VOZATI-213729 format. One record per residue (C-alpha): residue number from 1; x, y, z. Coordinates in pm, 1 decimal. Each point is the difference from the previous one (the first is absolute). Layout:
<recs>
REC seq       c1       c2       c3
REC NUM        X        Y        Z
...
</recs>
This chain:
<recs>
REC seq       c1       c2       c3
REC   1      0.0      0.0      0.0
REC   2    134.5    341.8    -97.4
REC   3      6.9    242.5    292.7
REC   4   -101.3    362.9    -43.4
REC   5    363.2    109.5     49.9
REC   6    127.3   -235.0   -273.2
REC   7   -279.6    114.9   -229.9
REC   8     94.5    362.0     67.8
REC   9    363.0    -73.3    -86.6
REC  10   -108.6   -169.2   -323.0
REC  11   -219.7    292.1   -101.1
REC  12    278.2    248.2     73.9
REC  13    250.7   -212.8   -195.3
REC  14   -228.7    -25.7   -301.3
REC  15    -78.6    370.7     13.8
REC  16    370.1     78.8     16.2
REC  17     71.6   -232.6   -288.5
REC  18   -260.5    176.8   -207.8
REC  19     56.2    368.9     67.8
REC  20    335.7     74.1    160.3
REC  21    291.3    117.6   -220.7
REC  22    222.4   -272.8    144.6
REC  23    197.0    -56.2   -320.9
REC  24    116.0    305.5   -193.1
REC  25     58.9   -213.6   -310.7
REC  26   -372.9    -70.7    -27.6
REC  27   -176.5    244.3   -232.6
REC  28   -373.5     32.5     66.3
REC  29   -243.6     26.6   -290.8
REC  30   -211.3     78.3   -178.6
REC  31    194.8    -27.7   -324.2
REC  32   -215.5    181.4   -255.4
REC  33    -29.9   -124.1   -356.1
REC  34     97.3    237.4   -278.7
REC  35   -246.6    -78.8   -278.1
REC  36    142.7    252.5   -247.3
REC  37     96.5   -135.0   -340.7
REC  38    353.9   -113.9    -78.3
REC  39    168.1   -158.5   -301.0
REC  40   -102.6   -336.9    141.2
REC  41   -367.5     87.5    -61.0
REC  42     56.4     62.3   -370.4
REC  43    -50.9   -250.8   -282.9
REC  44    281.7    -49.1   -249.4
REC  45     22.9    -92.6   -366.1
REC  46    355.6    -86.9   -105.5
REC  47    157.5   -177.9   -295.0
REC  48      2.1   -341.6    167.8
REC  49   -284.4     22.4    251.6
REC  50   -308.3    170.2    132.9
REC  51    -58.9     65.4    370.0
REC  52   -348.9     31.6    140.6
REC  53    -78.0    104.3    358.4
REC  54   -266.8   -229.4    143.2
REC  55   -152.8    -93.9    336.1
REC  56   -106.1   -334.9    141.5
REC  57   -181.6    -93.7    325.1
REC  58    207.0   -103.6    302.1
REC  59   -181.3    -97.6    321.2
REC  60   -250.8    283.9    -23.3
REC  61    251.2    256.6   -129.3
REC  62    150.2     69.8   -342.1
REC  63    354.8    -71.0   -110.5
REC  64    143.3    208.4   -281.3
REC  65    204.0   -174.8   -267.6
REC  66    177.2     59.7   -326.7
REC  67    -99.5   -233.0   -282.0
REC  68    285.1    -19.6   -250.8
REC  69    -87.3   -149.9   -337.3
REC  70    267.7    -88.8   -256.7
REC  71    -11.0    116.9   -361.4
REC  72    248.4   -258.6   -124.1
REC  73    163.0   -334.5     79.1
REC  74   -302.3   -222.1    -71.2
REC  75   -143.7   -185.2   -296.4
REC  76   -297.5    180.8   -161.5
REC  77   -321.6    -59.8    192.5
REC  78    171.0   -154.5    300.8
REC  79    -75.3    139.5    344.0
REC  80    298.8     70.4    227.0
REC  81     59.6   -177.0    330.5
REC  82    -62.8    222.9    303.1
REC  83    259.1     86.4    265.1
REC  84   -142.1    103.0    338.8
REC  85    255.6    212.5    185.0
REC  86     41.7    208.0    313.9
REC  87    270.4    168.1    206.5
REC  88    158.2    -57.0    339.2
REC  89    -28.9    123.7    357.9
REC  90   -153.0    348.4     14.6
REC  91     52.9     52.3   -373.3
REC  92   -234.3     71.1   -288.6
REC  93     -7.3    -42.4   -374.2
REC  94    132.2    347.7    -83.5
REC  95    326.9    -96.5    175.5
REC  96    161.7   -150.4   -307.5
REC  97   -247.7   -265.2   -112.4
REC  98    -87.6    177.8   -326.3
REC  99    338.8   -115.2   -131.2
REC 100   -106.5   -362.4     40.8
REC 101   -340.7     53.1   -161.1
REC 102    169.1    156.4   -301.2
REC 103    250.3   -283.5    -33.9
REC 104   -265.2   -267.5     44.1
REC 105   -202.4    165.2   -278.2
REC 106    303.8     15.7   -227.3
REC 107     22.9   -376.6     55.5
REC 108   -360.2    -64.1   -101.2
REC 109   -139.1    -24.4    354.1
REC 110   -290.5    190.4    152.2
REC 111     32.2    104.3    364.0
REC 112   -229.5    108.1    281.3
REC 113    216.8    200.6    241.8
REC 114   -192.1    105.4    309.3
REC 115     24.7    195.3    323.8
REC 116    -94.5   -161.6    328.9
REC 117   -290.0    150.8    187.5
REC 118     97.8    318.9    187.2
REC 119    291.9     66.4   -238.1
REC 120     45.6    204.8   -315.7
REC 121   -314.9     29.0   -209.7
REC 122   -191.8   -263.4    195.7
REC 123   -271.8     74.4    252.2
REC 124      2.2    -91.9    367.6
REC 125     56.1    157.6    339.9
REC 126    203.1     37.8    210.6
REC 127    274.9     54.8   -255.3
REC 128    323.9   -198.1    -16.6
REC 129   -134.0   -314.5    159.9
REC 130    267.4   -259.9    -75.5
REC 131   -137.7   -345.8     72.0
REC 132     85.4   -336.6   -157.5
REC 133   -354.8   -121.3     61.2
REC 134   -158.8    302.3   -167.5
REC 135    252.0      4.7   -284.2
REC 136    -70.6   -365.7    -77.1
REC 137   -370.9     79.2    -14.7
REC 138     83.3    267.4   -258.0
REC 139    205.2   -246.5   -205.4
REC 140   -295.3   -240.6      2.7
REC 141   -232.8    282.5   -105.6
REC 142    234.7     94.2   -284.7
REC 143      1.8   -361.7   -119.4
REC 144   -379.6    -28.3     23.2
REC 145    -42.6    323.2   -194.9
REC 146    246.3    -96.2   -272.1
REC 147   -159.7   -340.5    -54.9
REC 148   -360.8    118.2     15.2
REC 149     20.2    338.7   -171.2
REC 150    297.7     11.3   -236.0
REC 151    -71.6   -306.3   -212.5
REC 152    -92.1    215.3   -297.6
REC 153    351.0    147.4     -9.3
REC 154    238.2   -259.1    145.8
REC 155     49.4   -375.4     17.5
REC 156   -137.2    -73.6    346.3
REC 157    120.0   -360.8    -21.6
REC 158    356.7    134.4     23.0
REC 159     25.8    196.9    326.7
REC 160    352.6    102.7    102.7
REC 161     96.0    148.9    336.6
REC 162    281.4    250.5     60.3
REC 163     83.3    148.3    338.9
REC 164    295.6    183.1    145.9
REC 165    135.0     10.1    357.9
REC 166   -298.8    -39.9    237.2
REC 167   -212.5    -39.7   -312.7
REC 168    228.3   -282.8   -109.0
REC 169   -109.9   -191.2    306.9
REC 170   -362.4     79.8    -83.7
REC 171     38.9   -125.6   -357.7
REC 172    146.5   -326.4    129.6
REC 173   -271.1    -43.3    263.0
REC 174   -272.6     74.9   -254.8
REC 175    148.8   -256.6   -236.9
REC 176      0.9   -258.7    280.0
REC 177   -365.4     75.5     74.2
REC 178   -117.7      0.2   -363.4
REC 179    223.9   -287.6   -112.7
REC 180    -95.0   -114.6   -354.3
REC 181   -177.5    329.1    -74.8
REC 182    341.1    168.7    -27.6
REC 183    223.2    -50.2   -304.6
REC 184    328.8    141.6    135.5
REC 185    140.5    223.5    274.6
REC 186    285.0    248.4     25.5
REC 187    110.9     97.9    351.4
REC 188    248.0    289.3     -8.2
REC 189    218.6     48.9    311.6
REC 190   -284.2   -166.6    191.5
REC 191    -86.8      5.3    369.3
REC 192    -32.6   -369.5     85.2
REC 193     25.7    -56.3    375.8
REC 194   -125.9    225.8    279.0
REC 195    156.8   -223.0    262.8
REC 196    346.6     48.1   -152.0
REC 197    -65.2    372.1    -42.3
REC 198    -96.4     28.3    367.7
REC 199    322.4   -171.5    110.3
REC 200    197.0    239.4   -220.6
REC 201   -184.1    298.1    149.5
REC 202     71.1   -115.1    355.5
REC 203    369.8    -28.9    -81.9
REC 204     15.1    343.9   -162.1
REC 205   -233.7    194.7    230.0
REC 206     -0.2   -184.8    331.6
REC 207   -292.2   -117.6    211.1
REC 208    -80.1    340.7    158.9
REC 209    -71.0    159.3   -336.9
REC 210   -194.7   -306.9   -114.5
REC 211   -209.1     24.5    317.2
REC 212    -69.9    366.2    -76.2
REC 213   -123.5    -97.8   -344.5
REC 214   -235.9   -261.2    145.4
REC 215   -138.7    248.9    250.4
REC 216    -43.9    255.0   -278.2
REC 217   -192.6   -261.5   -199.1
REC 218   -235.7    -56.1    294.4
REC 219    -28.9    376.6     36.1
REC 220   -109.3     25.4   -364.7
REC 221   -254.9   -279.0     37.5
REC 222   -149.9    144.0    316.4
REC 223    -30.4    343.8   -157.6
REC 224   -201.6   -154.1   -284.2
REC 225   -220.2   -185.1    248.5
REC 226   -115.0    328.8    150.3
REC 227    -22.6    184.0   -334.9
REC 228    319.6    198.7     37.2
REC 229    226.6     60.1   -303.6
REC 230    264.0   -261.4    -81.1
REC 231    356.1     17.5    130.2
REC 232    303.3    -25.8   -227.3
REC 233    370.3    -80.1     -4.9
REC 234    239.0    103.2   -281.2
REC 235     15.6   -254.6   -281.5
REC 236    371.0     59.5    -56.5
REC 237    278.6    154.4    206.1
REC 238    345.7    -61.8    133.2
REC 239    106.4   -360.1     77.4
REC 240    -70.3   -106.9    357.0
REC 241   -244.9    284.2     66.2
REC 242   -379.3      0.7     30.7
REC 243   -137.3    -68.3   -348.0
REC 244   -118.4   -290.7   -211.4
REC 245    299.2      1.0   -235.8
REC 246    341.3    112.9    121.7
REC 247    197.8    107.3   -307.2
REC 248    355.5    115.6    -62.2
REC 249     56.1    328.7   -180.6
REC 250     50.5   -178.8   -334.0
REC 251   -318.5   -198.2     50.5
REC 252   -198.0    310.8     90.5
REC 253    124.2    177.3   -312.3
REC 254   -107.5   -293.7   -217.3
REC 255   -332.6    -21.6    187.4
REC 256    -95.1    359.8    -70.8
REC 257    141.9      0.6   -354.7
REC 258   -306.0   -190.6   -125.5
REC 259   -249.1    245.5    156.6
REC 260   -169.1    265.8   -215.9
REC 261     13.2    365.7    103.1
REC 262   -373.1     -4.2     77.7
REC 263   -104.0   -325.6    161.2
REC 264   -348.1   -129.2    -57.1
REC 265   -230.2     18.9    300.5
REC 266    232.5    231.5    192.9
REC 267    232.1   -285.5    102.0
REC 268    215.1     54.8    307.1
REC 269    274.9   -206.8    156.8
REC 270   -236.3   -161.7    250.0
REC 271   -164.0   -335.7     70.5
REC 272   -250.1   -104.0    266.2
REC 273    171.0   -119.2    317.6
REC 274   -209.8   -315.6     18.7
REC 275    209.8   -159.5   -273.7
REC 276    249.1    -99.6    270.8
REC 277   -250.5   -255.4    131.4
REC 278    -67.9   -156.6   -338.9
REC 279    326.0     -0.4   -195.6
REC 280    192.9   -259.0    202.1
REC 281   -282.6   -255.0    -39.6
REC 282     -8.6     43.4   -378.5
REC 283    197.8   -286.0   -153.7
REC 284    -54.2    -52.9   -373.5
REC 285    282.5   -256.5      8.7
REC 286   -228.5   -242.9    185.8
REC 287   -238.2    -10.1   -299.2
REC 288    254.6    -21.8   -280.8
REC 289    -17.7   -381.1    -34.6
REC 290   -367.4     40.4    -98.1
REC 291     75.7    209.3   -310.5
REC 292    -64.5   -190.7   -322.1
REC 293    103.6    274.9   -244.3
REC 294    363.1     61.0   -101.2
REC 295    162.8    277.0    204.0
REC 296    284.5    233.9    -89.0
REC 297    168.1    152.4    304.8
REC 298    212.7    312.3    -48.1
REC 299    244.6     87.1    278.2
REC 300    255.9    275.0     60.1
REC 301    339.1   -104.2    135.6
REC 302     31.1    315.8    215.8
REC 303   -356.4    -12.0    130.7
REC 304    -15.3     58.2    376.6
REC 305   -381.1      3.2     27.5
REC 306    -74.3   -327.2   -181.6
REC 307    342.2   -165.7     -2.8
REC 308    117.4   -235.0   -271.9
REC 309     30.2   -292.5    245.3
REC 310   -366.4     35.0     90.6
REC 311   -103.6      2.1   -364.9
REC 312    212.9   -309.0    -63.9
REC 313   -174.4   -173.9    289.0
REC 314   -334.1     81.1   -163.3
REC 315    118.2   -126.5   -337.7
REC 316    108.8   -327.7    159.2
REC 317   -354.2    -81.5    121.1
REC 318   -186.8    118.4   -311.2
REC 319    -79.4   -293.9   -232.0
REC 320     71.4    164.3   -338.1
REC 321    231.9    295.6     60.7
REC 322    274.4    195.4   -168.2
REC 323    225.6    266.6    146.8
REC 324    157.0    302.3   -163.3
REC 325    223.1    245.9    186.7
REC 326    131.4    350.4    -52.5
REC 327    285.5    168.6    185.6
REC 328   -201.7    283.4    157.5
REC 329   -172.3     94.6    322.5
REC 330   -372.4    -49.2     60.4
REC 331   -111.1    322.5   -170.3
REC 332    243.5     21.4   -290.0
REC 333   -194.7   -270.2   -185.0
REC 334   -253.0    266.1   -108.2
REC 335    231.2    190.6   -233.2
REC 336    295.4    -11.8   -234.8
REC 337    158.9   -320.9   -126.8
REC 338   -161.7   -211.5    272.3
REC 339   -348.7    107.3   -109.8
REC 340     74.8    -67.4   -366.2
REC 341    162.7   -335.8     65.1
REC 342   -266.3   -126.9    239.8
REC 343   -292.5    125.1   -209.6
REC 344    133.8   -191.0   -298.9
REC 345     19.4   -314.6    211.9
REC 346   -353.9     50.9    132.2
REC 347   -148.6     41.1   -347.0
REC 348    188.5   -302.9   -129.7
REC 349   -115.2   -209.9    297.8
REC 350   -363.1    112.1    -23.1
REC 351    -20.8    -52.4   -376.3
REC 352    139.8   -350.9     28.9
REC 353   -241.7    -90.2    281.4
REC 354   -293.0    139.6   -201.0
REC 355     96.0   -196.3   -309.6
REC 356    107.7    299.3   -208.5
REC 357    300.1    -17.7   -233.0
REC 358    325.3    142.8    129.0
REC 359     92.5    354.4    -94.6
REC 360    341.8     71.5   -145.8
REC 361    172.1    249.8    231.8
REC 362    358.3     55.9    102.5
REC 363     71.6     63.5    366.8
REC 364    195.9    319.6     66.4
REC 365    122.7   -124.3    337.3
REC 366    275.4   -230.1    111.7
REC 367   -185.3   -105.4    312.2
REC 368    -36.1   -361.4    110.6
REC 369   -233.0   -222.5   -203.7
REC 370   -301.3   -185.4    150.7
REC 371     80.2   -314.8    192.6
REC 372   -233.2   -298.4    -21.2
REC 373    -58.0   -152.0    343.1
REC 374    -95.5   -360.9     51.9
</recs>
């Protein structure tokens, strides 16, 4: 039986957890959405592709997506396979994903590149809610929409998944869940194991800072329970400090290099604190043996966020996997020679899986070639 004194202590503790500024790294909301138009809201009509801005339903909200359609690379009258693609932790499609849509289209592939709810052009409040569970619901919604609504434009019997970083883990998990409904998967510098990531965080940050993050997560959840605005931590910052991704100066420069001057939705370097309670339990690697589609993993040898060893461990348990590496950090894969080299490999891999003839193209990079893994 709880005594009145114990109950009083509990009430005071909960009240303090909710309202007191006990952690100066916590940034209270609300985080308003900027709905003004950006380049990401505009359709495009280029020599090799068209880009249409569309919306599809996601758990009672709307997700915004780009639909890229190729103008070449297919036999007359043939519909292109469809690539479903999304970004990583706290990111959105205007952070460099147009480059992939353009290259997929040049290779005869359509693509549906979407923003998660509460990010970019998608609806949803509170903003910047990073959640594996919610993101996976959005991936499922994107698949359902593509198969049910895009059959007039694309070959819905050839669904390809592409995800990067946190989104790489989502693409793999979605493939494991949908099994034979997926034709092929590309996981670029993928997040594969929350348990391993937690151990790495403990080593780099120490238990006191990890405990602060857990308390901040509870703080965020309790604020929502009593209709207070969400609470946020920085998405990126210095290594070992309070943030979701501790990056070196070189990594930060590469991270921001892919951002447009005006970011869709009024993006800020913030993510809901509650992610700390969900991320460590998210383990795509546990589902990899269930994937029936061929998978191409792309890893960066200097990646500190999703290290090469972790990607190799994922490759080893995936039934039909290949690995390609580039000598960059986690964020340098989005530009320059690494982007060109990897994009060529992705198109080649997707076309082969979809039963399309190979394209003749010369690689401009001297990076390592894909490695077949038993």
